C-alpha positions as CSV (number, residue, x, y, z in Angstrom):
1,G,51.4,24.8,-110.2
2,S,52.8,26.6,-107.3
3,G,52.8,30.4,-106.9
4,Y,56.5,30.1,-106.0
5,Q,57.3,29.7,-109.7
6,F,56.6,33.4,-110.0
7,V,58.8,34.5,-107.1
8,H,62.3,35.6,-107.8
9,A,64.8,32.9,-106.8
10,A,66.7,35.2,-104.5
11,D,63.4,35.9,-102.5
12,M,62.1,32.3,-102.4
13,M,63.5,31.2,-99.1
14,Y,62.4,34.4,-97.4
15,C,58.8,33.9,-98.8
16,A,58.8,30.3,-97.7
17,E,59.9,31.2,-94.2
18,N,57.0,33.7,-93.9
19,H,54.6,31.1,-95.3
20,V,55.7,28.7,-92.6
21,K,55.3,31.5,-90.0
22,M,51.7,32.1,-91.3
23,M,50.9,28.4,-91.0
24,K,52.2,28.3,-87.4
25,T,51.0,31.7,-86.1
26,G,48.1,32.6,-88.5
27,E,49.9,35.6,-90.0
28,S,52.9,36.0,-92.3
29,G,54.0,39.4,-91.3
30,L,55.2,42.0,-93.8
31,T,56.8,40.3,-96.8
32,V,58.6,42.2,-99.6
33,F,59.6,40.2,-102.7
34,R,59.9,40.3,-106.5
35,L,57.0,38.8,-108.5
36,L,57.2,37.9,-112.2
37,T,54.5,39.6,-114.3
38,K,52.8,38.2,-117.5
39,K,55.1,40.4,-119.5
40,G,58.2,38.8,-117.9
41,V,59.1,41.8,-115.8
42,W,60.0,41.6,-112.1
43,V,57.8,43.8,-109.9
44,W,58.4,44.5,-106.2
45,V,55.5,43.5,-104.0
46,Q,54.7,44.1,-100.4
47,A,52.3,41.5,-98.9
48,N,50.8,40.4,-95.7
49,A,48.8,37.1,-95.4
50,R,46.4,35.8,-92.8
51,L,45.1,32.3,-92.3
52,V,41.4,32.0,-91.7
53,Y,40.1,29.0,-89.7
54,K,36.7,27.3,-90.0
55,G,35.8,24.6,-87.4
56,G,39.3,24.8,-85.9
57,Q,40.9,23.9,-89.3
58,P,42.7,26.2,-91.8
59,D,40.1,27.1,-94.4
60,F,41.6,29.9,-96.6
61,I,44.2,32.6,-96.8
62,I,43.6,36.3,-97.1
63,A,46.5,38.1,-98.7
64,R,46.9,41.9,-99.1
65,Q,49.4,43.0,-101.6
66,R,50.6,46.2,-103.1
67,A,53.1,47.0,-105.8
68,L,56.2,48.9,-104.8
69,S,58.4,51.1,-106.8
70,N,61.9,49.7,-107.7
71,E,63.4,52.2,-105.2
72,E,61.1,51.0,-102.4
73,G,62.0,47.4,-103.2
74,E,65.7,48.0,-103.4
75,E,65.5,49.8,-100.0
76,H,63.9,46.8,-98.4
77,L,66.5,44.5,-100.0
78,R,69.3,46.6,-98.4
79,Q,67.7,46.3,-94.9
């Protein structure tokens, strides 16, 4: 399955746009979104992903993520 099934519906297009950006430029830029946990709770996450090439072709993605507090996530939503 797709990882998008765990992304909040309101954040899905924003995440998809940054995914496309990464595929075009090699880096997603800072992405803040809500992710569904195993316990069924939404957690705010800040992520940055980078595409790594091998032999001139995309080989894998390195993503750095950190959980945010609800206050931090809501602040990003307002911006």
